[in-house]
C-alpha positions in Angstrom: 75.0 -79.9 -13.0 77.0 -80.6 -9.9 80.3 -82.5 -9.5 78.7 -85.8 -8.7 76.5 -85.7 -11.9 79.5 -84.8 -14.1 81.6 -87.4 -12.4 79.0 -90.1 -13.2 78.9 -89.0 -16.8 82.6 -89.4 -17.2 82.7 -92.7 -15.3 80.1 -94.0 -17.7 82.2 -92.7 -20.7 85.0 -95.1 -19.6 85.4 -98.8 -20.3 86.7 -100.8 -17.3 88.7 -103.7 -18.7 89.8 -105.1 -15.4 86.3 -105.7 -14.0 83.5 -108.1 -15.0 80.0 -106.5 -15.1 77.9 -108.0 -12.4 74.1 -108.0 -13.1 72.4 -105.7 -10.7 68.8 -105.3 -9.6 68.0 -102.9 -12.4 69.1 -105.4 -15.1 65.5 -106.3 -16.0 64.9 -102.6 -16.8 67.9 -102.4 -19.1 67.8 -105.2 -21.7 71.1 -104.0 -23.1 73.0 -105.0 -19.9 72.5 -108.7 -20.7 73.4 -108.1 -24.4 76.5 -106.2 -23.5 77.7 -109.0 -21.2 76.9 -111.5 -24.0 78.9 -109.5 -26.5 81.9 -109.4 -24.1 81.8 -113.1 -23.7 81.6 -113.6 -27.5 84.5 -111.3 -28.2 86.7 -112.9 -25.5 85.9 -116.5 -26.1 84.7 -116.9 -29.7 87.4 -115.0 -31.7 90.9 -116.1 -32.4 92.5 -113.1 -30.7 89.9 -112.4 -28.1 92.2 -113.4 -25.3 94.2 -110.2 -25.9 91.3 -108.2 -24.6 92.2 -109.2 -21.1 96.0 -109.4 -21.3 98.1 -107.4 -23.7 101.3 -105.2 -23.8 99.3 -102.0 -23.4 97.7 -103.2 -20.2 101.0 -104.6 -18.9 102.5 -101.2 -19.4 99.6 -99.4 -17.7 99.5 -101.7 -14.8 103.2 -101.9 -14.2 105.3 -100.1 -11.6 108.1 -97.6 -12.2 108.8 -96.2 -15.7 106.6 -96.0 -18.8 108.1 -95.2 -22.2 105.9 -93.6 -24.9 106.3 -92.4 -28.5 104.9 -89.2 -29.7 105.4 -88.0 -33.3 105.4 -84.4 -34.3 106.0 -82.4 -37.5 106.5 -79.1 -35.7 109.4 -79.8 -33.3 111.1 -76.5 -34.2 108.1 -74.4 -33.2 107.5 -76.5 -30.1 111.2 -76.1 -29.0 111.0 -72.3 -29.6 108.1 -72.1 -27.2 109.4 -74.7 -24.8 105.8 -76.0 -24.4 104.0 -79.0 -25.7 100.2 -78.8 -25.7 97.7 -81.7 -25.7 95.1 -82.2 -28.5 91.5 -83.3 -28.5 90.1 -86.3 -30.3 89.6 -89.8 -29.0 91.8 -89.1 -26.0 89.9 -85.8 -25.3 92.8 -83.7 -24.1 96.0 -85.7 -23.9 99.5 -85.9 -25.4 98.8 -88.7 -28.0 101.3 -91.5 -27.8 101.9 -95.2 -28.4 103.9 -97.6 -26.2 107.6 -98.3 -26.3 109.2 -101.4 -24.8 112.8 -101.6 -23.6 114.6 -104.2 -25.7 118.2 -105.0 -26.5 119.6 -101.7 -25.5 116.9 -99.6 -27.3 113.2 -99.1 -27.3 111.0 -101.4 -29.4 108.0 -99.7 -31.0 104.4 -101.1 -30.6 103.2 -101.9 -34.1 100.8 -98.9 -33.9 103.8 -96.6 -33.3 105.8 -98.1 -36.1 102.9 -97.6 -38.6 102.6 -93.9 -37.6 106.3 -93.2 -37.7 107.1 -95.2 -40.9 103.9 -94.7 -43.0 101.2 -92.4 -41.8 103.2 -89.4 -40.5 105.4 -89.3 -43.7 102.3 -89.4 -45.8 100.8 -86.5 -43.8 103.9 -84.4 -44.1 104.1 -85.1 -47.9 100.5 -84.0 -48.3 101.4 -80.7 -46.6 103.9 -80.2 -49.4 106.4 -78.6 -47.0 109.9 -79.5 -48.3 112.5 -80.3 -45.7 110.0 -81.1 -43.1 110.0 -84.6 -41.6 108.1 -86.3 -38.7 110.2 -86.4 -35.6 109.8 -89.2 -33.0 109.9 -88.1 -29.4 110.5 -90.4 -26.4 108.6 -89.7 -23.2 109.8 -91.3 -20.1 107.0 -91.1 -17.5 107.8 -92.0 -13.9 104.5 -93.4 -12.6 103.9 -92.6 -8.8 103.1 -95.5 -6.5 99.7 -94.0 -5.7 98.6 -93.7 -9.4 95.6 -95.7 -10.5 96.6 -99.2 -11.6 93.2 -100.2 -13.0 92.3 -100.3 -16.7 89.8 -97.5 -17.2 89.9 -96.3 -20.9 88.0 -93.4 -22.3 85.6 -94.5 -25.1 84.8 -91.6 -27.4 81.7 -93.3 -28.7 80.2 -92.9 -25.2 80.8 -89.1 -25.1 77.4 -88.2 -26.6 75.7 -87.3 -23.4 78.7 -85.2 -22.3 78.6 -83.4 -25.6 74.9 -82.6 -25.1 75.5 -81.5 -21.5 78.4 -79.1 -22.6 76.3 -77.6 -25.4 73.4 -77.0 -23.0 75.9 -75.2 -20.7 77.4 -73.1 -23.6 74.4 -72.7 -25.9 73.9 -69.0 -25.0 76.9 -68.2 -27.0 74.5 -68.5 -29.9 71.6 -66.2 -30.5 68.0 -67.4 -30.1 67.6 -67.8 -33.8 70.9 -69.7 -34.1 69.9 -72.1 -31.3 66.5 -72.7 -33.0 68.2 -73.3 -36.4 70.7 -75.7 -34.8 68.1 -77.7 -33.0 65.9 -78.0 -36.1 68.9 -79.1 -38.2 69.7 -81.9 -35.7 66.1 -83.0 -35.4 65.8 -83.2 -39.2 68.9 -85.4 -39.4 67.4 -87.9 -36.9 63.9 -87.8 -38.4 65.2 -88.6 -41.8 67.3 -91.5 -40.4 64.4 -93.3 -38.7 64.5 -96.3 -41.0 68.0 -97.2 -40.0 67.6 -96.4 -36.3 64.4 -98.5 -36.1 66.2 -101.4 -37.9 69.1 -101.3 -35.5 66.7 -101.2 -32.5 64.7 -104.2 -33.9 67.9 -106.3 -34.3 69.3 -105.4 -30.9 66.2 -105.4 -28.7 64.0 -108.0 -30.5 66.5 -110.2 -32.3 64.9 -109.4 -35.7 66.4 -111.5 -38.5 67.8 -109.1 -41.1 70.0 -110.0 -44.0 73.4 -108.3 -43.9 73.4 -106.8 -47.3 70.2 -104.6 -46.9 71.4 -103.5 -43.5 74.8 -102.4 -44.9 73.1 -100.6 -47.8 70.9 -98.7 -45.4 73.8 -97.9 -43.2 75.7 -96.5 -46.2 72.7 -94.3 -47.0 72.4 -93.0 -43.5 76.0 -92.1 -42.7 75.8 -88.7 -44.4 72.9 -87.7 -42.2 74.3 -89.3 -39.0 78.1 -88.9 -39.3 78.8 -90.7 -36.0 77.7 -93.9 -37.8 80.9 -93.7 -39.9 82.9 -93.9 -36.6 80.8 -96.8 -35.4 81.2 -98.6 -38.7 85.0 -98.0 -38.6 85.4 -99.2 -35.0 83.3 -102.3 -35.6 85.2 -103.2 -38.8 88.6 -102.5 -37.1 87.5 -104.6 -34.1 86.5 -107.5 -36.5 89.8 -107.5 -38.3 92.0 -107.4 -35.2 90.0 -110.1 -33.4 89.6 -112.5 -36.4 92.8 -112.2 -38.4 94.9 -115.3 -38.3 97.8 -114.1 -40.6 101.4 -114.8 -39.7 101.9 -111.2 -38.9 98.9 -111.0 -36.6 100.1 -114.2 -34.8 103.6 -112.8 -34.3 102.2 -109.6 -32.8 99.9 -111.5 -30.6 102.9 -113.3 -29.1 104.2 -109.9 -28.2 100.8 -109.0 -26.6 99.8 -106.6 -29.4 96.7 -106.4 -31.6 97.6 -105.9 -35.3 96.9 -102.2 -35.9 98.2 -102.3 -39.4 95.1 -104.1 -40.5 92.7 -101.3 -39.9 95.2 -98.6 -40.9 95.8 -100.3 -44.3 92.0 -100.8 -44.6 91.4 -97.1 -44.0 94.1 -95.7 -46.2 93.6 -98.3 -49.0 90.0 -97.1 -49.2 90.5 -93.4 -48.5 94.2 -92.4 -49.1 93.3 -88.8 -48.6 92.6 -89.5 -44.9 96.3 -89.4 -44.0 96.4 -86.6 -41.4 92.6 -86.1 -41.4 91.0 -89.2 -40.0 87.5 -87.9 -40.9 85.7 -91.1 -40.1 82.4 -89.4 -40.9 83.4 -90.1 -44.5 84.2 -93.8 -43.8 81.7 -95.4 -46.2 83.3 -98.5 -47.9 80.8 -99.4 -50.6 78.8 -102.5 -49.4 79.5 -104.0 -52.9 83.2 -103.5 -52.4 83.5 -104.7 -48.8 84.5 -108.3 -49.7 87.3 -107.1 -52.0 88.5 -104.6 -49.4 88.7 -107.3 -46.7 90.5 -109.7 -49.0 93.0 -107.0 -49.9 93.7 -106.1 -46.3 93.8 -109.7 -44.9 93.0 -112.8 -46.9 92.6 -114.8 -43.7 89.3 -113.1 -42.7 86.0 -114.5 -44.1 83.8 -111.8 -45.7 80.8 -114.2 -45.6 81.2 -114.3 -41.8 82.1 -110.6 -41.4 78.9 -109.2 -43.0 76.3 -110.6 -40.6 78.7 -110.0 -37.7 78.9 -106.3 -38.7 75.2 -106.0 -39.0 74.7 -107.4 -35.5 77.6 -105.6 -33.9 76.8 -102.2 -35.4 73.2 -102.5 -34.4 74.3 -103.2 -30.8 76.7 -100.2 -30.8 74.1 -97.9 -32.2 71.6 -98.9 -29.4 74.3 -98.9 -26.6 76.1 -95.7 -27.6 73.4 -93.5 -29.3 70.1 -94.3 -27.4 69.5 -92.9 -23.9 70.2 -95.7 -21.4 66.9 -97.4 -20.4 65.0 -95.6 -23.1 64.6 -98.1 -25.9 62.9 -96.2 -28.7 59.6 -97.7 -29.7 56.7 -96.7 -32.0 58.8 -94.5 -34.2 55.7 -93.4 -36.2 54.3 -91.7 -33.0 57.5 -89.8 -32.3 57.2 -86.0 -31.5 59.9 -84.5 -33.6 61.0 -81.9 -31.1 64.4 -81.4 -29.7 63.6 -81.8 -26.0 61.5 -84.9 -26.6 64.3 -86.5 -28.7 66.9 -85.6 -26.0 65.0 -87.8 -23.6 65.2 -90.8 -25.9 68.2 -90.2 -28.1 70.3 -87.8 -26.0 73.7 -89.3 -26.8 72.9 -89.2 -30.6 71.9 -85.6 -30.4 75.1 -84.8 -28.5 77.3 -86.4 -31.2 75.4 -84.6 -33.9 75.6 -81.2 -32.2 79.4 -81.6 -31.5 80.0 -82.1 -35.2 77.4 -79.5 -36.4 79.0 -76.8 -34.3 82.3 -76.9 -36.1 80.7 -75.3 -39.2 77.6 -73.7 -37.7 77.3 -69.9 -38.1 79.5 -68.1 -35.7 80.1 -71.1 -33.4 83.4 -72.2 -35.0 84.9 -69.1 -33.3 83.8 -70.7 -30.0 84.5 -74.3 -30.8 87.9 -74.3 -29.1 86.1 -73.5 -25.8 83.7 -76.4 -26.3 86.6 -78.9 -26.5 88.6 -77.1 -23.8 85.5 -77.3 -21.5 85.4 -81.0 -22.3 89.1 -81.4 -21.6 88.8 -79.7 -18.2 86.1 -82.1 -17.2 88.2 -85.1 -18.4 91.2 -83.9 -16.5 89.1 -83.4 -13.4 87.9 -87.0 -13.6 91.3 -88.4 -14.3 92.9 -86.5 -11.5 90.2 -87.7 -9.1 90.9 -91.3 -10.3 94.6 -90.7 -10.2 95.0 -91.6 -13.9 98.3 -90.2 -15.3 98.2 -92.0 -18.6 94.6 -92.4 -20.1 94.1 -94.8 -23.0 91.6 -95.3 -25.8 89.2 -97.8 -24.3 87.0 -98.0 -27.4 89.3 -101.0 -28.2 92.8 -101.5 -26.7 94.6 -100.9 -29.9 97.6 -99.3 -28.2 96.6 -95.6 -28.1 97.7 -94.1 -24.9 97.9 -90.5 -23.7 99.6 -88.3 -21.1 97.2 -86.4 -18.8 98.7 -82.9 -19.0 96.9 -81.8 -15.8 98.1 -84.6 -13.6 99.6 -83.2 -10.4 103.4 -83.4 -10.2 103.6 -85.2 -13.5 107.2 -86.6 -13.6 108.5 -86.9 -17.1 111.5 -86.5 -19.4 111.5 -85.9 -23.2 114.1 -86.9 -25.8 114.3 -86.5 -29.6 114.7 -90.1 -30.8 116.7 -91.7 -33.5 116.0 -95.2 -35.0 118.7 -97.8 -35.6 119.0 -100.4 -38.3 117.0 -102.9 -36.2 114.0 -100.7 -35.9 114.7 -99.7 -32.3 114.5 -96.1 -31.0 117.3 -94.5 -29.0 117.3 -91.2 -27.0 119.4 -88.7 -29.0 118.9 -85.4 -27.4 117.1 -84.5 -24.2 114.6 -81.6 -24.7 113.6 -78.9 -22.3 109.8 -79.1 -22.9 106.9 -78.5 -20.5 103.5 -80.1 -21.0 100.8 -77.5 -20.5 97.1 -78.3 -19.7 95.7 -76.2 -22.6 94.5 -77.6 -25.9 96.7 -76.8 -28.9 95.2 -75.2 -32.0 94.4 -78.2 -34.2 96.3 -77.0 -37.2 99.6 -77.6 -35.3 99.0 -81.2 -34.4 100.1 -84.3 -36.2 99.8 -87.4 -33.9 96.3 -87.7 -32.7 93.3 -89.8 -33.4 90.8 -87.2 -34.3 87.2 -87.7 -33.4 86.0 -85.3 -36.1 87.7 -84.1 -39.3 90.7 -81.8 -38.8 93.9 -81.2 -40.7 96.0 -83.6 -38.6 97.8 -86.9 -38.8 96.9 -89.7 -36.4 98.2 -92.7 -34.6 
């Protein structure tokens, strides 16, 4: 695959928030294009907080000139300081130093509500779970000087769109496996898809044909299918987090909206209230709130949201995301009963889904965990190449503009300074000690990371 093909794949894996999709001549061949545009209008105009999708504190920081302040939280500052090097991690930001925004305010730096949750609740829970006495999460302040020529657009990486890239990388590296191992892996993935046909067909019928389906049977079938298709746990989580942040009308959410921030505490509390063991793991493949307990969960997280409205919304939204992120573009699956259950045939119709499944399967498959680092490193190299071509110094999570932002470790002439930070009584952070650290473009071993939004299960904490 040449540079242009790889470039196109990475361009398609980004969400461009500062541009409005314009229907092209191929629109009639891709029915999802019109549905995607309709969803964007619905999210923007028909939800209480949809206006933040076009203007928010994260976008203001990314599009501004001059200096950008970011918070990174670590539990391993001593080891990092000894080496003098800070490595990026994988996950939703692919290969970045995972951060959240800070805003100069009153002589200090005010934390984005995502940052405050990580520092005050999630990171301490992660360190406590490690059982390491005397250890504490340490906030670091990064001051990034953004060059004038840096990209000022809003192109965010959407990890749900990485399926085709995962498949492409596996195809490139599959000869690290024996012939028998490759056959076994392919058969395992095909079996997962074949035994999930009922859900995939239902999602396709809802999305492509507007099939009327009651929310409860849909959510039950989703719950049954997640163990076979783990990526569905991620889609379910993102759809539910999106719903909460867009529809909450609580006093807290309103106050944060006035600051230009989505309320990240909503989905964080939802996640850890349901699965407290996820502190530091973020294994969304296990995100399966019981359909029967969904109403109670929503009421506990935010009484202002309406569960009766959320259920049909989720059925429709998840169906769209399944079709848009897991089916090969322009290849709407039809006639499931006539499907040839062979890997190459499925790759034509469900390539992104196969890529996501393979990416997860490889973590525990035979000898491949020994090579897994190189899979993610290969992916990071491609991402850095695209970001540098686009002049993106600080990529962000474009799945939804929650506030997750990273530092591109391969950015040429990256201009930054790092401090250990200390909070004051008003919740502001202040630089306490400048650190002599270098950011290196090489992925860190996952066991050493704390602050990252992990795409698959690993022993880390997350922002």
